[in-house]
NUKOL-24910 format. One record per residue: residue number from 1; y, z negated, x of N, C-alpha, C, O in turn. Coordinates in steps of 0.05 Angstrom, whole numbers. Layout:
<sites>
(NUM, (Y, Z, X), (Y, Z, X), (Y, Z, X), (Y, Z, X)),
...
</sites>
This chain:
<sites>
(1, (-72, 13, 1074), (-45, 16, 1084), (-33, -11, 1091), (-36, -29, 1075)),
(2, (-21, -13, 1113), (-8, -38, 1121), (22, -36, 1118), (34, -15, 1121)),
(3, (34, -59, 1111), (63, -61, 1108), (73, -79, 1130), (63, -101, 1134)),
(4, (95, -70, 1143), (107, -86, 1165), (134, -96, 1155), (152, -80, 1148)),
(5, (136, -122, 1154), (161, -134, 1144), (180, -139, 1167), (171, -147, 1189)),
(6, (206, -133, 1165), (225, -138, 1186), (228, -167, 1193), (226, -184, 1175)),
(7, (231, -173, 1218), (234, -201, 1226), (261, -212, 1220), (264, -236, 1217)),
(8, (281, -195, 1217), (308, -204, 1212), (311, -214, 1183), (304, -199, 1165)),
(9, (319, -239, 1178), (323, -249, 1151), (342, -232, 1134), (338, -228, 1110)),
(10, (363, -222, 1148), (382, -205, 1134), (369, -179, 1124), (373, -171, 1101)),
(11, (354, -167, 1142), (340, -142, 1134), (320, -147, 1112), (317, -131, 1094)),
(12, (305, -169, 1114), (285, -176, 1094), (298, -180, 1067), (288, -171, 1046)),
(13, (321, -195, 1067), (335, -199, 1042), (345, -173, 1030), (344, -169, 1005)),
(14, (355, -155, 1046), (364, -129, 1037), (341, -113, 1025), (345, -99, 1005)),
(15, (318, -114, 1038), (295, -99, 1027), (287, -109, 1000), (281, -94, 982)),
(16, (286, -136, 997), (278, -148, 971), (298, -140, 949), (290, -134, 927)),
(17, (324, -142, 955), (344, -135, 936), (342, -106, 927), (346, -100, 903)),
(18, (336, -88, 946), (334, -60, 939), (309, -55, 921), (310, -38, 903)),
(19, (287, -70, 926), (264, -67, 909), (269, -77, 881), (260, -64, 861)),
(20, (283, -99, 878), (290, -109, 851), (308, -90, 836), (305, -87, 812)),
(21, (327, -78, 850), (346, -60, 838), (332, -35, 827), (341, -22, 808)),
(22, (310, -28, 839), (295, -4, 831), (282, -7, 803), (276, 13, 790)),
(23, (278, -32, 794), (267, -37, 768), (237, -35, 768), (225, -28, 788)),
(24, (224, -41, 745), (195, -40, 743), (184, -12, 745), (198, 7, 736)),
(25, (161, -9, 755), (148, 17, 757), (135, 24, 730), (122, 7, 718)),
(26, (140, 48, 720), (129, 57, 695), (99, 57, 697), (87, 67, 716)),
(27, (86, 47, 676), (57, 46, 675), (47, 69, 657), (55, 71, 634)),
(28, (29, 85, 667), (18, 107, 651), (6, 97, 625), (-6, 76, 625)),
(29, (8, 112, 604), (-3, 104, 578), (-33, 100, 579), (-44, 82, 566)),
(30, (-47, 116, 596), (-76, 114, 597), (-85, 88, 610), (-108, 80, 608)),
(31, (-66, 75, 625), (-73, 49, 638), (-72, 26, 618), (-82, 4, 624)),
(32, (-60, 30, 595), (-58, 9, 575), (-83, 8, 558), (-97, 28, 555)),
(33, (-87, -15, 545), (-110, -18, 528), (-101, -25, 500), (-87, -44, 495)),
(34, (-108, -7, 481), (-100, -11, 453), (-125, -13, 435), (-142, 5, 436)),
(35, (-127, -33, 419), (-149, -36, 400), (-139, -29, 372), (-119, -40, 363)),
(36, (-153, -11, 359), (-147, -3, 332), (-170, -12, 313), (-193, -5, 318)),
(37, (-163, -27, 293), (-184, -36, 274), (-174, -31, 245), (-151, -31, 239)),
(38, (-194, -26, 228), (-189, -23, 199), (-203, -44, 184), (-226, -51, 190)),
(39, (-190, -55, 163), (-203, -74, 145), (-199, -65, 116), (-176, -61, 108)),
(40, (-220, -61, 101), (-248, -64, 109), (-257, -41, 127), (-245, -19, 127)),
(41, (-279, -46, 142), (-289, -26, 161), (-301, -2, 147), (-298, 20, 155)),
(42, (-316, -8, 125), (-328, 14, 109), (-307, 25, 90), (-298, 11, 72)),
(43, (-299, 50, 95), (-276, 62, 80), (-287, 79, 57), (-302, 98, 62)),
(44, (-278, 73, 33), (-287, 88, 9), (-263, 100, -5), (-240, 92, 0)),
(45, (-268, 121, -21), (-247, 132, -38), (-237, 109, -56), (-252, 95, -69)),
(46, (-211, 106, -57), (-198, 85, -73), (-194, 59, -58), (-185, 39, -69)),
(47, (-201, 58, -32), (-200, 33, -17), (-173, 29, -4), (-164, 46, 10)),
(48, (-161, 5, -8), (-138, -2, 8), (-147, -9, 36), (-169, -20, 39)),
(49, (-131, -4, 56), (-139, -8, 84), (-116, -21, 100), (-93, -13, 98)),
(50, (-123, -42, 115), (-104, -55, 133), (-110, -44, 161), (-131, -49, 172)),
(51, (-90, -29, 171), (-93, -17, 198), (-79, -35, 218), (-56, -42, 215)),
(52, (-94, -43, 239), (-83, -61, 260), (-85, -47, 287), (-105, -36, 294)),
(53, (-63, -48, 302), (-62, -38, 329), (-52, -61, 347), (-29, -70, 344)),
(54, (-69, -69, 365), (-61, -91, 384), (-47, -78, 408), (-58, -62, 422)),
(55, (-22, -87, 412), (-6, -76, 434), (4, -100, 451), (21, -115, 441)),
(56, (-6, -104, 475), (2, -126, 491), (30, -123, 503), (40, -142, 515)),
(57, (42, -99, 500), (69, -95, 511), (87, -83, 489), (78, -76, 468)),
(58, (113, -82, 495), (132, -72, 476), (126, -42, 471), (121, -27, 489)),
(59, (127, -34, 445), (122, -7, 438), (132, -2, 410), (139, -20, 395)),
(60, (133, 24, 402), (137, 32, 374), (114, 50, 366), (103, 64, 383)),
(61, (107, 50, 340), (84, 65, 331), (92, 84, 309), (109, 78, 293)),
(62, (78, 107, 309), (81, 127, 288), (52, 134, 279), (34, 133, 295)),
(63, (49, 141, 253), (23, 147, 244), (23, 164, 219), (43, 166, 205)),
(64, (-1, 176, 214), (-4, 192, 190), (-34, 193, 183), (-51, 194, 200)),
(65, (-39, 192, 157), (-67, 192, 148), (-68, 207, 121), (-56, 199, 102)),
(66, (-84, 229, 121), (-88, 245, 97), (-61, 254, 85), (-58, 254, 61)),
(67, (-43, 262, 103), (-17, 273, 94), (3, 252, 86), (25, 259, 76)),
(68, (-3, 226, 89), (15, 205, 82), (24, 190, 107), (8, 184, 125)),
(69, (49, 184, 109), (61, 171, 133), (53, 141, 134), (55, 127, 114)),
(70, (44, 132, 157), (39, 104, 162), (64, 91, 172), (77, 102, 190)),
(71, (72, 69, 161), (96, 54, 170), (87, 27, 180), (79, 10, 165)),
(72, (89, 23, 206), (79, -1, 219), (101, -22, 220), (125, -16, 222)),
(73, (92, -47, 220), (110, -70, 223), (96, -91, 241), (71, -91, 243)),
(74, (112, -108, 254), (102, -127, 272), (89, -151, 258), (97, -159, 236)),
(75, (68, -162, 270), (55, -186, 259), (73, -210, 265), (92, -209, 280)),
(76, (66, -233, 253), (82, -257, 256), (84, -265, 286), (105, -274, 295)),
(77, (62, -263, 300), (61, -271, 328), (69, -250, 348), (68, -254, 372)),
(78, (77, -226, 338), (86, -203, 354), (65, -193, 373), (71, -180, 394)),
(79, (40, -198, 367), (18, -189, 385), (5, -163, 375), (-11, -151, 389)),
(80, (12, -155, 350), (0, -131, 339), (19, -118, 319), (38, -130, 310)),
(81, (12, -93, 313), (26, -78, 292), (7, -74, 269), (-17, -71, 273)),
(82, (18, -74, 244), (1, -70, 221), (13, -48, 203), (37, -43, 203)),
(83, (-4, -35, 188), (4, -17, 166), (-15, -21, 143), (-39, -21, 147)),
(84, (-4, -25, 119), (-21, -28, 96), (-22, -1, 82), (-2, 9, 72)),
(85, (-45, 12, 82), (-49, 39, 73), (-72, 41, 53), (-80, 20, 42)),
(86, (-83, 65, 50), (-106, 67, 32), (-114, 95, 27), (-101, 114, 35)),
(87, (-137, 98, 12), (-149, 124, 6), (-148, 128, -24), (-157, 111, -39)),
(88, (-136, 150, -33), (-134, 154, -62), (-162, 156, -75), (-181, 164, -63)),
(89, (-163, 147, -100), (-188, 146, -115), (-200, 174, -118), (-225, 177, -120)),
(90, (-184, 195, -117), (-193, 222, -119), (-194, 237, -93), (-198, 261, -92)),
(91, (-192, 222, -70), (-192, 235, -44), (-219, 247, -38), (-240, 237, -46)),
(92, (-220, 270, -24), (-245, 282, -16), (-260, 264, 4), (-247, 252, 21)),
(93, (-286, 263, 1), (-302, 247, 20), (-308, 264, 45), (-306, 288, 45)),
(94, (-317, 250, 66), (-323, 263, 91), (-304, 254, 113), (-290, 234, 110)),
(95, (-303, 269, 135), (-286, 261, 158), (-256, 264, 152), (-248, 283, 139)),
(96, (-240, 246, 162), (-211, 249, 161), (-199, 240, 188), (-213, 228, 204)),
(97, (-175, 248, 193), (-162, 241, 218), (-140, 219, 214), (-121, 223, 198)),
(98, (-144, 197, 227), (-123, 176, 227), (-107, 180, 253), (-116, 175, 275)),
(99, (-82, 189, 249), (-65, 195, 272), (-47, 171, 278), (-32, 162, 260)),
(100, (-48, 161, 302), (-31, 139, 311), (-20, 146, 339), (-36, 152, 357)),
(101, (6, 145, 343), (18, 150, 369), (34, 125, 377), (50, 116, 361)),
(102, (29, 115, 401), (43, 92, 411), (63, 102, 432), (56, 115, 451)),
(103, (88, 94, 429), (109, 101, 448), (117, 75, 462), (128, 57, 450)),
(104, (112, 75, 488), (118, 51, 504), (147, 49, 512), (161, 70, 513)),
(105, (156, 25, 517), (184, 21, 525), (190, 35, 552), (213, 41, 558)),
(106, (169, 39, 569), (174, 53, 594), (175, 83, 591), (180, 97, 611)),
(107, (171, 93, 567), (173, 122, 562), (146, 136, 560), (146, 159, 552)),
(108, (124, 123, 567), (98, 135, 565), (89, 136, 535), (99, 121, 519)),
(109, (71, 155, 529), (60, 159, 502), (30, 157, 503), (17, 169, 521)),
(110, (18, 144, 483), (-11, 142, 481), (-19, 152, 453), (-9, 142, 433)),
(111, (-38, 171, 452), (-48, 182, 427), (-74, 167, 420), (-94, 169, 434)),
(112, (-74, 153, 397), (-97, 137, 389), (-111, 150, 365), (-126, 137, 351)),
(113, (-107, 176, 361), (-119, 190, 338), (-149, 188, 339), (-162, 190, 360)),
(114, (-161, 183, 315), (-190, 180, 314), (-200, 190, 287), (-185, 192, 267)),
(115, (-226, 196, 286), (-238, 205, 261), (-247, 181, 244), (-259, 162, 254)),
(116, (-241, 182, 218), (-249, 161, 199), (-265, 175, 177), (-256, 194, 164)),
(117, (-289, 165, 172), (-306, 176, 151), (-299, 163, 125), (-299, 138, 122)),
(118, (-294, 180, 105), (-288, 171, 77), (-314, 172, 61), (-325, 194, 57)),
(119, (-323, 150, 52), (-348, 149, 37), (-343, 150, 7), (-322, 141, -2)),
(120, (-361, 162, -9), (-357, 163, -38), (-359, 136, -51), (-375, 119, -42)),
(121, (-343, 131, -71), (-346, 107, -88), (-356, 117, -115), (-345, 137, -126)),
(122, (-375, 103, -126), (-387, 113, -151), (-376, 98, -175), (-377, 73, -177)),
(123, (-364, 113, -193), (-351, 102, -217), (-365, 113, -242), (-376, 135, -242)),
(124, (-364, 98, -263), (-377, 106, -287), (-359, 123, -305), (-336, 127, -299)),
(125, (-370, 133, -327), (-355, 147, -347), (-354, 131, -372), (-375, 120, -381)),
(126, (-330, 128, -384), (-327, 112, -408), (-315, 129, -431), (-302, 149, -426)),
(127, (-320, 120, -455), (-310, 135, -478), (-294, 116, -496), (-303, 94, -502)),
(128, (-270, 124, -504), (-252, 108, -520), (-241, 124, -544), (-239, 149, -542)),
(129, (-235, 110, -565), (-222, 123, -588), (-194, 111, -591), (-191, 87, -594)),
(130, (-174, 129, -591), (-146, 120, -593), (-133, 137, -614), (-145, 156, -625)),
(131, (-108, 130, -620), (-92, 146, -640), (-90, 175, -630), (-86, 180, -607)),
(132, (-93, 194, -649), (-92, 223, -641), (-66, 230, -626), (-67, 249, -611)),
(133, (-45, 216, -631), (-19, 223, -618), (-20, 220, -588), (-4, 231, -574)),
(134, (-40, 204, -578), (-42, 200, -549), (-61, 220, -536), (-64, 221, -512)),
(135, (-75, 236, -553), (-92, 257, -543), (-79, 284, -545), (-81, 301, -528)),
(136, (-65, 288, -568), (-51, 313, -573), (-22, 307, -582), (-17, 308, -606)),
(137, (-4, 300, -563), (23, 293, -570), (38, 316, -583), (34, 340, -576)),
(138, (55, 310, -602), (71, 331, -615), (94, 340, -596), (98, 327, -576)),
(139, (108, 361, -603), (129, 371, -585), (150, 351, -577), (159, 350, -554)),
(140, (158, 334, -596), (178, 313, -590), (167, 293, -569), (181, 285, -551)),
(141, (142, 286, -573), (129, 267, -555), (126, 280, -527), (129, 266, -507)),
(142, (120, 306, -526), (117, 319, -501), (143, 319, -485), (143, 317, -460)),
(143, (166, 322, -499), (192, 320, -485), (196, 292, -473), (205, 289, -451)),
(144, (188, 272, -489), (191, 244, -479), (173, 240, -455), (181, 228, -435)),
(145, (148, 250, -456), (129, 246, -434), (139, 260, -409), (137, 249, -387)),
(146, (151, 284, -412), (161, 299, -389), (185, 284, -376), (187, 281, -352)),
(147, (203, 273, -393), (226, 258, -383), (216, 233, -368), (227, 226, -347)),
(148, (196, 220, -379), (186, 196, -366), (171, 202, -340), (172, 187, -321)),
(149, (158, 226, -339), (145, 234, -314), (165, 238, -292), (160, 230, -269)),
(150, (188, 250, -299), (209, 253, -279), (221, 227, -270), (228, 223, -247)),
(151, (224, 208, -289), (235, 182, -283), (216, 167, -263), (225, 156, -244)),
(152, (190, 168, -269), (171, 154, -251), (170, 167, -224), (167, 153, -203)),
(153, (172, 194, -223), (173, 207, -197), (197, 198, -180), (195, 194, -156)),
(154, (220, 194, -193), (244, 185, -180), (240, 156, -170), (248, 149, -148)),
(155, (228, 139, -186), (223, 111, -179), (205, 110, -155), (210, 94, -136)),
(156, (183, 125, -154), (164, 124, -133), (173, 138, -107), (162, 134, -86)),
(157, (195, 154, -109), (204, 169, -86), (219, 152, -66), (222, 159, -43)),
(158, (227, 128, -74), (242, 110, -56), (229, 83, -55), (221, 72, -76)),
(159, (226, 72, -31), (214, 46, -27), (229, 32, -5), (240, 45, 13)),
(160, (228, 5, -5), (241, -10, 16), (230, -3, 43), (206, 3, 46)),
(161, (247, -3, 63), (239, 5, 90), (226, -17, 106), (222, -14, 130)),
(162, (220, -39, 93), (206, -61, 106), (187, -74, 85), (192, -71, 61)),
(163, (166, -87, 94), (148, -100, 74), (162, -123, 60), (173, -140, 73)),
(164, (161, -122, 33), (173, -143, 17), (152, -164, 9), (159, -186, 0)),
(165, (126, -157, 12), (105, -175, 5), (100, -195, 27), (108, -191, 50)),
(166, (87, -217, 20), (81, -238, 39), (54, -250, 32), (49, -258, 9)),
(167, (37, -252, 52), (10, -264, 49), (-7, -246, 30), (1, -224, 24)),
(168, (-29, -257, 21), (-48, -241, 5), (-38, -237, -24), (-22, -253, -34)),
(169, (-47, -216, -37), (-40, -210, -64), (-57, -228, -83), (-79, -235, -77)),
(170, (-45, -234, -106), (-58, -251, -126), (-62, -236, -152), (-47, -217, -158)),
(171, (-82, -243, -167), (-86, -231, -193), (-62, -236, -212), (-51, -258, -211)),
(172, (-54, -217, -228), (-30, -220, -244), (-34, -238, -269), (-14, -247, -280)),
(173, (-59, -242, -277), (-64, -259, -301), (-89, -276, -296), (-106, -270, -279)),
(174, (-90, -298, -312), (-115, -314, -311), (-133, -305, -334), (-135, -318, -355)),
(175, (-145, -282, -329), (-163, -270, -349), (-184, -255, -334), (-180, -247, -310)),
(176, (-207, -249, -347), (-229, -235, -334), (-222, -206, -329), (-212, -192, -347)),
(177, (-227, -196, -305), (-222, -167, -299), (-247, -151, -308), (-268, -162, -312)),
(178, (-243, -125, -310), (-265, -107, -316), (-269, -89, -292), (-253, -88, -273)),
(179, (-291, -74, -292), (-297, -55, -270), (-287, -27, -278), (-300, -7, -272)),
(180, (-264, -26, -291), (-254, -1, -303), (-241, 18, -283), (-237, 42, -289)),
(181, (-234, 9, -259), (-220, 26, -239), (-238, 50, -232), (-262, 46, -227)),
(182, (-227, 74, -233), (-242, 98, -225), (-258, 110, -247), (-270, 131, -244)),
(183, (-260, 97, -271), (-276, 107, -293), (-265, 134, -303), (-241, 137, -307)),
(184, (-283, 153, -306), (-276, 179, -318), (-274, 174, -348), (-295, 169, -361)),
(185, (-251, 176, -360), (-247, 167, -387), (-246, 191, -407), (-232, 210, -403)),
(186, (-262, 188, -428), (-262, 207, -450), (-246, 194, -473), (-253, 173, -483)),
(187, (-225, 208, -481), (-209, 198, -504), (-215, 216, -528), (-210, 240, -527)),
(188, (-226, 205, -549), (-233, 219, -573), (-251, 243, -566), (-248, 265, -578)),
(189, (-270, 239, -547), (-289, 260, -541), (-280, 280, -520), (-295, 298, -513)),
(190, (-255, 277, -509), (-245, 296, -489), (-239, 281, -463), (-228, 259, -463)),
(191, (-248, 293, -440), (-242, 282, -415), (-212, 283, -409), (-202, 305, -406)),
(192, (-199, 261, -409), (-170, 261, -407), (-160, 253, -379), (-140, 264, -369)),
(193, (-173, 234, -366), (-162, 224, -341), (-182, 207, -326), (-203, 199, -337)),
(194, (-175, 201, -301), (-189, 180, -286), (-173, 155, -287), (-149, 155, -283)),
(195, (-186, 133, -294), (-172, 108, -297), (-164, 97, -270), (-181, 90, -253)),
(196, (-138, 96, -265), (-128, 90, -238), (-117, 61, -236), (-100, 56, -219)),
(197, (-127, 43, -252), (-119, 15, -250), (-143, -2, -258), (-164, 8, -264)),
(198, (-138, -28, -259), (-159, -47, -267), (-149, -61, -293), (-127, -71, -294)),
(199, (-166, -62, -312), (-160, -75, -338), (-169, -105, -337), (-191, -111, -328)),
(200, (-151, -122, -347), (-158, -150, -351), (-160, -156, -381), (-144, -146, -397)),
(201, (-180, -171, -388), (-183, -179, -417), (-164, -201, -424), (-172, -223, -431)),
(202, (-138, -194, -424), (-117, -214, -429), (-111, -214, -459), (-104, -193, -470)),
(203, (-113, -237, -472), (-106, -239, -500), (-77, -234, -504), (-61, -238, -486)),
(204, (-69, -227, -528), (-41, -223, -535), (-25, -247, -527), (-31, -270, -535)),
(205, (-3, -242, -512), (16, -264, -505), (9, -279, -480), (21, -299, -474)),
(206, (-11, -269, -464), (-18, -282, -439), (4, -277, -418), (12, -254, -415)),
(207, (14, -297, -404), (34, -293, -384), (24, -275, -361), (2, -279, -351)),
(208, (40, -255, -354), (34, -237, -332), (53, -243, -309), (77, -245, -313)),
(209, (42, -245, -285), (58, -254, -262), (57, -233, -239), (39, -216, -238)),
(210, (77, -235, -222), (78, -216, -199), (56, -223, -179), (52, -245, -171)),
(211, (41, -202, -172), (19, -206, -153), (28, -211, -125), (12, -221, -108)),
(212, (53, -205, -119), (65, -211, -93), (95, -207, -96), (105, -198, -116)),
(213, (110, -215, -75), (139, -212, -76), (148, -183, -74), (134, -167, -63)),
(214, (171, -177, -86), (181, -150, -86), (205, -147, -104), (218, -167, -111)),
(215, (212, -122, -111), (235, -116, -127), (226, -100, -152), (210, -81, -149)),
(216, (236, -108, -175), (230, -93, -200), (245, -66, -199), (270, -66, -197)),
(217, (231, -44, -200), (244, -18, -200), (242, -3, -227), (255, 17, -231)),
(218, (225, -14, -244), (224, -3, -272), (214, -26, -290), (195, -40, -284)),
(219, (228, -29, -313), (221, -49, -333), (230, -38, -360), (252, -44, -369)),
(220, (213, -22, -373), (221, -10, -399), (196, 1, -413), (175, 4, -401)),
(221, (199, 8, -438), (176, 21, -453), (173, 50, -445), (192, 65, -442)),
(222, (147, 59, -443), (140, 86, -437), (119, 95, -457), (106, 79, -470)),
(223, (115, 121, -460), (98, 132, -481), (69, 123, -478), (58, 110, -495)),
(224, (57, 129, -455), (29, 122, -451), (25, 93, -442), (7, 79, -450)),
(225, (43, 84, -425), (41, 57, -412), (49, 35, -430), (43, 11, -425)),
(226, (64, 41, -452), (75, 19, -468), (97, 5, -452), (109, 17, -434)),
(227, (102, -20, -458), (121, -36, -442), (110, -39, -414), (88, -50, -410)),
(228, (125, -29, -394), (115, -26, -367), (134, -38, -346), (158, -37, -349)),
(229, (122, -51, -326), (138, -62, -303), (126, -52, -277), (102, -54, -273)),
(230, (144, -41, -260), (135, -31, -234), (150, -47, -213), (174, -50, -214)),
(231, (135, -57, -193), (147, -73, -171), (143, -58, -145), (121, -48, -138)),
(232, (165, -55, -130), (164, -43, -103), (159, -66, -83), (175, -85, -82)),
(233, (137, -64, -68), (131, -84, -48), (138, -74, -20), (132, -88, 0)),
(234, (151, -51, -18), (160, -41, 8), (140, -22, 21), (116, -24, 17)),
(235, (151, -4, 38), (135, 15, 53), (117, 32, 36), (94, 38, 44)),
(236, (126, 39, 12), (111, 57, -5), (90, 43, -22), (74, 57, -35)),
(237, (88, 17, -23), (68, 2, -38), (80, -9, -64), (101, -23, -63)),
(238, (68, -2, -87), (77, -10, -113), (54, -22, -129), (31, -15, -125)),
(239, (60, -41, -147), (41, -50, -167), (54, -43, -194), (78, -45, -198)),
(240, (36, -35, -213), (45, -26, -240), (30, -42, -261), (5, -42, -261)),
(241, (45, -55, -279), (33, -70, -300), (41, -57, -327), (64, -51, -331)),
(242, (21, -54, -345), (26, -39, -370), (18, -55, -395), (2, -74, -394)),
(243, (28, -45, -417), (20, -54, -444), (31, -81, -452), (20, -94, -470)),
(244, (53, -91, -440), (65, -116, -447), (73, -117, -476), (81, -97, -488)),
(245, (71, -141, -488), (84, -145, -514), (113, -152, -511), (129, -148, -528)),
(246, (119, -164, -487), (147, -171, -481), (152, -170, -451), (135, -179, -435)),
(247, (175, -159, -443), (182, -158, -415), (204, -179, -410), (224, -180, -425)),
(248, (200, -195, -389), (219, -216, -383), (235, -212, -357), (249, -230, -348)),
(249, (233, -188, -345), (248, -183, -320), (265, -159, -324), (262, -144, -343)),
(250, (284, -155, -305), (302, -132, -306), (300, -115, -281), (292, -125, -260)),
(251, (306, -90, -284), (306, -72, -261), (326, -81, -240), (349, -88, -247)),
(252, (318, -82, -215), (335, -91, -193), (330, -121, -186), (341, -131, -166)),
(253, (315, -135, -203), (310, -163, -198), (290, -168, -175), (269, -155, -174)),
(254, (297, -187, -158), (279, -194, -136), (260, -216, -145), (268, -235, -159)),
(255, (235, -213, -138), (214, -231, -148), (199, -244, -125), (197, -233, -103)),
(256, (190, -269, -130), (171, -282, -112), (143, -281, -124), (140, -276, -148)),
(257, (123, -285, -107), (96, -284, -117), (92, -305, -140), (100, -328, -137)),
(258, (81, -296, -162), (76, -314, -184), (98, -315, -205), (95, -327, -226)),
(259, (121, -302, -200), (142, -301, -220), (132, -287, -245), (117, -267, -243)),
(260, (141, -297, -269), (131, -285, -293), (145, -259, -299), (170, -257, -298)),
(261, (129, -238, -306), (140, -212, -313), (144, -209, -343), (161, -194, -352)),
(262, (127, -222, -358), (128, -219, -387), (101, -229, -399), (87, -244, -387)),
(263, (96, -219, -423), (71, -227, -438), (54, -202, -443), (64, -181, -450)),
(264, (28, -205, -440), (10, -183, -445), (10, -175, -474), (17, -191, -491)),
(265, (1, -150, -480), (1, -141, -507), (-16, -116, -511), (-37, -113, -497)),
(266, (-8, -99, -530), (-24, -76, -537), (-6, -52, -543), (-12, -37, -561)),
(267, (15, -49, -527), (33, -26, -531), (24, -2, -515), (10, -5, -495)),
(268, (31, 22, -524), (23, 47, -510), (-5, 56, -518), (-15, 49, -540)),
(269, (-18, 71, -500), (-45, 81, -506), (-66, 60, -501), (-75, 57, -478)),
(270, (-74, 45, -521), (-93, 23, -518), (-112, 23, -542), (-107, 36, -562)),
(271, (-133, 8, -539), (-152, 3, -561), (-150, -26, -570), (-162, -33, -590)),
(272, (-134, -42, -556), (-131, -70, -562), (-116, -84, -540), (-110, -72, -520)),
(273, (-109, -110, -544), (-94, -125, -524), (-108, -126, -497), (-132, -133, -496)),
(274, (-94, -121, -476), (-104, -124, -448), (-81, -118, -429), (-60, -109, -437)),
(275, (-86, -124, -404), (-67, -117, -383), (-79, -96, -365), (-101, -99, -354)),
(276, (-65, -74, -361), (-72, -53, -341), (-56, -58, -316), (-31, -58, -317)),
(277, (-69, -62, -293), (-55, -68, -268), (-64, -47, -247), (-87, -44, -242)),
(278, (-44, -33, -237), (-50, -11, -218), (-36, -16, -191), (-15, -29, -190)),
(279, (-48, -5, -170), (-36, -7, -143), (-33, 21, -132), (-52, 37, -132)),
(280, (-9, 27, -123), (-3, 54, -113), (10, 52, -86), (28, 37, -81)),
(281, (-1, 68, -67), (11, 71, -40), (19, 100, -37), (2, 118, -36)),
(282, (46, 105, -35), (57, 132, -36), (46, 145, -62), (52, 135, -84)),
(283, (30, 167, -61), (20, 178, -85), (-10, 173, -89), (-23, 186, -105)),
(284, (-21, 154, -73), (-49, 147, -75), (-53, 122, -92), (-39, 103, -89)),
(285, (-73, 124, -110), (-80, 101, -126), (-104, 86, -115), (-124, 99, -109)),
(286, (-101, 60, -111), (-121, 44, -97), (-134, 24, -116), (-122, 16, -136)),
(287, (-157, 15, -108), (-172, -4, -125), (-160, -32, -123), (-161, -44, -101)),
(288, (-148, -42, -144), (-135, -69, -144), (-155, -91, -136), (-147, -110, -122)),
(289, (-180, -89, -144), (-199, -110, -137), (-203, -113, -107), (-207, -135, -97)),
(290, (-202, -90, -94), (-206, -90, -65), (-181, -100, -50), (-182, -113, -30)),
(291, (-157, -95, -62), (-133, -106, -50), (-133, -136, -52), (-125, -150, -33)),
(292, (-142, -147, -74), (-143, -176, -78), (-162, -189, -58), (-159, -213, -52)),
(293, (-182, -174, -48), (-201, -185, -29), (-191, -185, 0), (-202, -198, 18)),
(294, (-169, -169, 5), (-158, -167, 32), (-144, -193, 40), (-126, -202, 25)),
(295, (-152, -205, 62), (-139, -229, 72), (-114, -221, 88), (-117, -212, 111)),
(296, (-91, -225, 77), (-66, -217, 90), (-50, -241, 99), (-27, -238, 107)),
(297, (-61, -265, 97), (-47, -289, 102), (-37, -292, 131), (-16, -304, 136)),
(298, (-51, -279, 150), (-43, -281, 178), (-26, -258, 187), (-17, -257, 210)),
(299, (-21, -239, 169), (-6, -215, 176), (24, -220, 176), (38, -214, 195)),
(300, (33, -231, 153), (62, -237, 151), (66, -256, 127), (89, -264, 122)),
</sites>
């Protein structure tokens, strides 16, 4: 097709002005190129996952994975969107759907939904002997446990609407970790629970520090957890530290990475001094060791 330009400068100027006034032409969503990547690539039950969507143009993103909402935020250089998510330790293995919808500023929509295979993670079974009151609590203890369960549900129901963490997560103590995450635990010969955190061999009185920046949403003694501190890192991500001998922070306190939370101990359901450190995204419990391996330094 050929275009004939008017010879009159006035007519030419008018044509150009009318084209500018019309604004940019909307680009169909299918004409855009979006790259979606997960880190780590091999997805296991209990695995934290960094979801990245490269968007070369202005857009907003919505997502959902295994019934949990993905909340995306912009990278430092504004070239990509990220969501820090994960797969619960008890999640069923096999195919899952990662739903991502991109809404462009021009009004077009692109559906980036794809299948993600969840692979099994193999955990051992352990046996521990604890005080009988932690296996068969009396009626008074059961009332306390129920009240604390409601309190924790309320704490986890609300999270900051933006990421409060910055860069990669750090270990909370300078002590050797164990491979206890995911262990099927027998207490006094009875299968009681799946261990949803990582234990550190922290001697009594070892300083415990914030693994990343956030806000203290719980700092008090609980029946099973002993002296417990929960930090909200935003967008549904929490870290939980248990069994303190002393708590040095208050609820509502803002923390920077490395701030001291208190001293390790042996309160609650324990067999000896140690630190239990758990990572929770919405209602999913994730492997803390894998979170520590995620390089988040370039994200925010």
